[in-house]
N, CA, C and O atoms as a GROMACS GRO file, in nm:
protein
  260
    1MET      N    1  17.636  12.339  13.144
    1MET     CA    2  17.594  12.365  13.008
    1MET      C    3  17.442  12.385  13.006
    1MET      O    4  17.367  12.300  13.052
    2SER      N    5  17.399  12.497  12.953
    2SER     CA    6  17.257  12.532  12.949
    2SER      C    7  17.189  12.470  12.826
    2SER      O    8  17.252  12.456  12.721
    3ARG      N    9  17.062  12.435  12.840
    3ARG     CA   10  16.986  12.381  12.728
    3ARG      C   11  16.928  12.493  12.642
    3ARG      O   12  16.875  12.467  12.534
    4TYR      N   13  16.937  12.616  12.689
    4TYR     CA   14  16.872  12.727  12.622
    4TYR      C   15  16.976  12.824  12.564
    4TYR      O   16  17.074  12.859  12.630
    5ALA      N   17  16.952  12.868  12.439
    5ALA     CA   18  17.036  12.971  12.380
    5ALA      C   19  17.002  13.106  12.442
    5ALA      O   20  17.090  13.187  12.470
    6GLU      N   21  16.873  13.130  12.464
    6GLU     CA   22  16.824  13.251  12.530
    6GLU      C   23  16.708  13.213  12.620
    6GLU      O   24  16.632  13.121  12.589
    7LYS      N   25  16.694  13.284  12.732
    7LYS     CA   26  16.584  13.258  12.826
    7LYS      C   27  16.540  13.390  12.887
    7LYS      O   28  16.624  13.467  12.935
    8ILE      N   29  16.409  13.418  12.885
    8ILE     CA   30  16.355  13.544  12.935
    8ILE      C   31  16.236  13.515  13.027
    8ILE      O   32  16.145  13.441  12.989
    9ASP      N   33  16.237  13.574  13.146
    9ASP     CA   34  16.122  13.568  13.236
    9ASP      C   35  16.037  13.690  13.204
    9ASP      O   36  16.072  13.802  13.241
   10VAL      N   37  15.926  13.669  13.135
   10VAL     CA   38  15.845  13.779  13.081
   10VAL      C   39  15.788  13.869  13.190
   10VAL      O   40  15.796  13.992  13.179
   11ARG      N   41  15.729  13.811  13.294
   11ARG     CA   42  15.667  13.891  13.399
   11ARG      C   43  15.759  13.917  13.518
   11ARG      O   44  15.728  14.001  13.603
   12GLY      N   45  15.870  13.848  13.524
   12GLY     CA   46  15.962  13.866  13.636
   12GLY      C   47  15.929  13.782  13.758
   12GLY      O   48  15.994  13.796  13.862
   13ASP      N   49  15.828  13.695  13.748
   13ASP     CA   50  15.789  13.613  13.863
   13ASP      C   51  15.804  13.463  13.837
   13ASP      O   52  15.770  13.383  13.924
   14GLY      N   53  15.854  13.424  13.721
   14GLY     CA   54  15.877  13.284  13.690
   14GLY      C   55  15.756  13.209  13.635
   14GLY      O   56  15.765  13.089  13.609
   15ARG      N   57  15.644  13.278  13.617
   15ARG     CA   58  15.524  13.209  13.567
   15ARG      C   59  15.522  13.196  13.416
   15ARG      O   60  15.469  13.098  13.364
   16VAL      N   61  15.578  13.293  13.345
   16VAL     CA   62  15.580  13.291  13.198
   16VAL      C   63  15.726  13.305  13.152
   16VAL      O   64  15.789  13.408  13.174
   17ILE      N   65  15.777  13.201  13.088
   17ILE     CA   66  15.916  13.199  13.043
   17ILE      C   67  15.919  13.183  12.892
   17ILE      O   68  15.848  13.099  12.836
   18LEU      N   69  16.002  13.263  12.826
   18LEU     CA   70  16.030  13.247  12.683
   18LEU      C   71  16.170  13.191  12.672
   18LEU      O   72  16.260  13.233  12.746
   19TYR      N   73  16.191  13.098  12.581
   19TYR     CA   74  16.326  13.046  12.560
   19TYR      C   75  16.342  12.994  12.419
   19TYR      O   76  16.245  12.960  12.352
   20LYS      N   77  16.468  12.990  12.377
   20LYS     CA   78  16.506  12.928  12.250
   20LYS      C   79  16.599  12.813  12.281
   20LYS      O   80  16.691  12.827  12.362
   21ARG      N   81  16.575  12.699  12.219
   21ARG     CA   82  16.663  12.584  12.238
   21ARG      C   83  16.789  12.604  12.155
   21ARG      O   84  16.783  12.655  12.043
   22GLU      N   85  16.903  12.565  12.210
   22GLU     CA   86  17.030  12.589  12.143
   22GLU      C   87  17.067  12.483  12.040
   22GLU      O   88  17.157  12.505  11.960
   23ASP      N   89  17.000  12.369  12.040
   23ASP     CA   90  17.038  12.260  11.951
   23ASP      C   91  16.966  12.261  11.816
   23ASP      O   92  16.972  12.162  11.743
   24LEU      N   93  16.899  12.370  11.781
   24LEU     CA   94  16.825  12.379  11.655
   24LEU      C   95  16.893  12.477  11.559
   24LEU      O   96  16.954  12.574  11.603
   25LYS      N   97  16.882  12.450  11.429
   25LYS     CA   98  16.941  12.539  11.329
   25LYS      C   99  16.866  12.671  11.318
   25LYS      O  100  16.927  12.777  11.303
   26ASN      N  101  16.732  12.665  11.324
   26ASN     CA  102  16.648  12.783  11.310
   26ASN      C  103  16.550  12.790  11.427
   26ASN      O  104  16.431  12.763  11.410
   27PRO      N  105  16.600  12.826  11.547
   27PRO     CA  106  16.515  12.818  11.666
   27PRO      C  107  16.405  12.924  11.669
   27PRO      O  108  16.426  13.039  11.631
   28LYS      N  109  16.288  12.882  11.714
   28LYS     CA  110  16.175  12.971  11.738
   28LYS      C  111  16.160  12.987  11.889
   28LYS      O  112  16.211  12.905  11.965
   29TRP      N  113  16.092  13.091  11.932
   29TRP     CA  114  16.067  13.111  12.074
   29TRP      C  115  15.966  13.009  12.125
   29TRP      O  116  15.861  12.990  12.063
   30GLN      N  117  15.997  12.944  12.235
   30GLN     CA  118  15.907  12.852  12.304
   30GLN      C  119  15.853  12.924  12.427
   30GLN      O  120  15.922  13.008  12.485
   31VAL      N  121  15.731  12.892  12.467
   31VAL     CA  122  15.667  12.954  12.583
   31VAL      C  123  15.642  12.845  12.687
   31VAL      O  124  15.584  12.741  12.656
   32ARG      N  125  15.684  12.871  12.811
   32ARG     CA  126  15.656  12.780  12.922
   32ARG      C  127  15.575  12.857  13.024
   32ARG      O  128  15.620  12.958  13.078
   33ILE      N  129  15.454  12.808  13.052
   33ILE     CA  130  15.362  12.877  13.144
   33ILE      C  131  15.331  12.785  13.261
   33ILE      O  132  15.293  12.669  13.241
   34ARG      N  133  15.346  12.836  13.381
   34ARG     CA  134  15.308  12.761  13.501
   34ARG      C  135  15.155  12.759  13.510
   34ARG      O  136  15.090  12.863  13.502
   35VAL      N  137  15.100  12.640  13.526
   35VAL     CA  138  14.955  12.623  13.532
   35VAL      C  139  14.909  12.640  13.676
   35VAL      O  140  14.959  12.571  13.765
   36PRO      N  141  14.813  12.732  13.702
   36PRO     CA  142  14.764  12.752  13.839
   36PRO      C  143  14.693  12.628  13.892
   36PRO      O  144  14.625  12.558  13.817
   37ASN      N  145  14.710  12.601  14.021
   37ASN     CA  146  14.647  12.488  14.090
   37ASN      C  147  14.681  12.352  14.030
   37ASN      O  148  14.601  12.259  14.036
   38ALA      N  149  14.800  12.341  13.971
   38ALA     CA  150  14.846  12.214  13.915
   38ALA      C  151  14.998  12.209  13.923
   38ALA      O  152  15.064  12.312  13.939
   39THR      N  153  15.052  12.090  13.912
   39THR     CA  154  15.197  12.077  13.905
   39THR      C  155  15.237  12.069  13.759
   39THR      O  156  15.167  12.009  13.678
   40GLY      N  157  15.348  12.129  13.726
   40GLY     CA  158  15.397  12.124  13.590
   40GLY      C  159  15.371  12.250  13.511
   40GLY      O  160  15.326  12.352  13.565
   41TYR      N  161  15.401  12.241  13.384
   41TYR     CA  162  15.393  12.357  13.295
   41TYR      C  163  15.321  12.320  13.167
   41TYR      O  164  15.306  12.203  13.132
   42LYS      N  165  15.276  12.424  13.096
   42LYS     CA  166  15.226  12.408  12.960
   42LYS      C  167  15.333  12.467  12.870
   42LYS      O  168  15.375  12.581  12.890
   43ILE      N  169  15.378  12.391  12.771
   43ILE     CA  170  15.482  12.438  12.680
   43ILE      C  171  15.423  12.445  12.540
   43ILE      O  172  15.365  12.348  12.490
   44VAL      N  173  15.439  12.563  12.476
   44VAL     CA  174  15.382  12.588  12.345
   44VAL      C  175  15.485  12.664  12.262
   44VAL      O  176  15.560  12.747  12.314
   45SER      N  177  15.490  12.635  12.132
   45SER     CA  178  15.576  12.711  12.042
   45SER      C  179  15.504  12.838  12.000
   45SER      O  180  15.384  12.836  11.971
   46SER      N  181  15.576  12.949  11.998
   46SER     CA  182  15.518  13.075  11.950
   46SER      C  183  15.522  13.082  11.798
   46SER      O  184  15.454  13.166  11.739
   47LYS      N  185  15.600  12.996  11.735
   47LYS     CA  186  15.615  12.988  11.589
   47LYS      C  187  15.670  13.117  11.530
   47LYS      O  188  15.641  13.149  11.415
   48THR      N  189  15.749  13.190  11.607
   48THR     CA  190  15.810  13.313  11.558
   48THR      C  191  15.952  13.327  11.613
   48THR      O  192  15.985  13.274  11.719
   49GLU      N  193  16.034  13.398  11.538
   49GLU     CA  194  16.170  13.429  11.583
   49GLU      C  195  16.175  13.570  11.645
   49GLU      O  196  16.275  13.607  11.706
   50ASN      N  197  16.066  13.646  11.628
   50ASN     CA  198  16.060  13.782  11.678
   50ASN      C  199  16.028  13.782  11.828
   50ASN      O  200  15.927  13.726  11.871
   51LYS      N  201  16.114  13.844  11.907
   51LYS     CA  202  16.100  13.843  12.052
   51LYS      C  203  15.972  13.914  12.099
   51LYS      O  204  15.903  13.863  12.186
   52ARG      N  205  15.942  14.030  12.042
   52ARG     CA  206  15.822  14.106  12.084
   52ARG      C  207  15.693  14.029  12.053
   52ARG      O  208  15.601  14.026  12.134
   53GLU      N  209  15.686  13.968  11.934
   53GLU     CA  210  15.569  13.888  11.899
   53GLU      C  211  15.554  13.769  11.992
   53GLU      O  212  15.443  13.733  12.031
   54ALA      N  213  15.666  13.708  12.028
   54ALA     CA  214  15.664  13.593  12.119
   54ALA      C  215  15.617  13.636  12.258
   54ALA      O  216  15.541  13.563  12.322
   55GLU      N  217  15.661  13.753  12.306
   55GLU     CA  218  15.616  13.802  12.436
   55GLU      C  219  15.465  13.827  12.435
   55GLU      O  220  15.396  13.790  12.530
   56ARG      N  221  15.416  13.888  12.331
   56ARG     CA  222  15.272  13.914  12.319
   56ARG      C  223  15.193  13.783  12.316
   56ARG      O  224  15.089  13.770  12.381
   57PHE      N  225  15.243  13.686  12.239
   57PHE     CA  226  15.181  13.555  12.231
   57PHE      C  227  15.175  13.490  12.369
   57PHE      O  228  15.072  13.435  12.408
   58ALA      N  229  15.286  13.496  12.442
   58ALA     CA  230  15.294  13.434  12.575
   58ALA      C  231  15.198  13.500  12.674
   58ALA      O  232  15.131  13.431  12.750
   59LEU      N  233  15.191  13.630  12.672
   59LEU     CA  234  15.101  13.701  12.764
   59LEU      C  235  14.955  13.676  12.731
   59LEU      O  236  14.870  13.674  12.820
   60ASP      N  237  14.924  13.656  12.602
   60ASP     CA  238  14.787  13.623  12.563
   60ASP      C  239  14.748  13.484  12.612
   60ASP      O  240  14.632  13.460  12.645
   61LEU      N  241  14.845  13.392  12.619
   61LEU     CA  242  14.818  13.256  12.667
   61LEU      C  243  14.800  13.251  12.818
   61LEU      O  244  14.725  13.168  12.869
   62ASP      N  245  14.869  13.339  12.889
   62ASP     CA  246  14.867  13.336  13.035
   62ASP      C  247  14.730  13.373  13.087
   62ASP      O  248  14.677  13.479  13.053
   63VAL      N  249  14.672  13.286  13.169
   63VAL     CA  250  14.537  13.307  13.221
   63VAL      C  251  14.535  13.363  13.363
   63VAL      O  252  14.428  13.397  13.414
   64THR      N  253  14.651  13.371  13.427
   64THR     CA  254  14.655  13.421  13.565
   64THR      C  255  14.649  13.573  13.565
   64THR      O  256  14.703  13.637  13.475
   65PRO      N  257  14.584  13.631  13.665
   65PRO     CA  258  14.572  13.779  13.671
   65PRO      C  259  14.702  13.847  13.704
   65PRO      O  260  14.707  13.970  13.713
   0.00000   0.00000   0.00000
Protein backbone atom coordinates (compact mmCIF):
# COMPACT_ATOMS: atom_id res chain seq x y z
CA MET A 1 0.00 0.00 0.00
CA SER A 2 1.49 3.32 -1.11
CA ARG A 3 1.41 6.46 1.05
CA TYR A 4 1.12 8.64 -2.05
CA ALA A 5 -1.88 9.24 -4.30
CA GLU A 6 0.49 10.56 -6.99
CA LYS A 7 4.29 10.74 -7.16
CA ILE A 8 6.44 12.45 -9.82
CA ASP A 9 10.23 12.57 -10.18
CA VAL A 10 10.59 16.07 -11.67
CA ARG A 11 14.16 15.82 -12.98
CA GLY A 12 14.28 12.06 -13.47
CA ASP A 13 17.23 11.60 -11.09
CA GLY A 14 15.43 11.30 -7.73
CA ARG A 15 16.61 14.65 -6.35
CA VAL A 16 13.30 16.53 -6.70
CA ILE A 17 10.07 14.62 -6.02
CA LEU A 18 6.50 15.91 -6.11
CA TYR A 19 3.81 13.92 -4.36
CA LYS A 20 0.29 14.09 -2.99
CA ARG A 21 -0.62 12.26 0.19
CA GLU A 22 -3.60 9.93 -0.21
CA ASP A 23 -5.05 10.36 3.29
CA LEU A 24 -6.17 14.00 2.83
CA LYS A 25 -9.54 15.30 1.58
CA ASN A 26 -8.01 18.20 -0.40
CA PRO A 27 -4.38 17.23 -1.08
CA LYS A 28 -1.81 19.78 -2.24
CA TRP A 29 1.46 18.92 -3.96
CA GLN A 30 4.35 18.34 -1.53
CA VAL A 31 7.99 18.79 -2.62
CA ARG A 32 10.82 16.56 -1.39
CA ILE A 33 14.33 17.76 -2.27
CA ARG A 34 17.55 15.88 -1.58
CA VAL A 35 19.96 18.21 0.19
CA PRO A 36 23.51 18.16 -1.26
CA ASN A 37 26.32 17.11 1.12
CA ALA A 38 23.83 16.04 3.80
CA THR A 39 21.68 13.07 4.69
CA GLY A 40 17.95 13.43 4.43
CA TYR A 41 15.54 15.64 2.57
CA LYS A 42 13.85 19.01 2.77
CA ILE A 43 10.07 18.69 2.54
CA VAL A 44 7.94 21.73 1.69
CA SER A 45 4.31 22.21 0.66
CA SER A 46 3.79 23.90 -2.69
CA LYS A 47 0.36 25.09 -1.45
CA THR A 48 -1.18 24.36 -4.85
CA GLU A 49 -3.19 21.61 -6.50
CA ASN A 50 -1.90 22.59 -9.96
CA LYS A 51 0.83 20.21 -11.15
CA ARG A 52 2.65 22.71 -13.40
CA GLU A 53 2.78 25.37 -10.67
CA ALA A 54 4.08 22.77 -8.21
CA GLU A 55 6.82 21.69 -10.65
CA ARG A 56 7.91 25.30 -11.13
CA PHE A 57 7.89 25.84 -7.36
CA ALA A 58 9.99 22.70 -6.82
CA LEU A 59 12.57 23.63 -9.46
CA ASP A 60 12.88 27.13 -7.99
CA LEU A 61 13.66 25.57 -4.58
CA ASP A 62 16.27 23.18 -5.96
CA VAL A 63 19.75 24.64 -5.51
CA THR A 64 21.74 21.92 -7.28
CA PRO A 65 22.96 22.64 -10.83
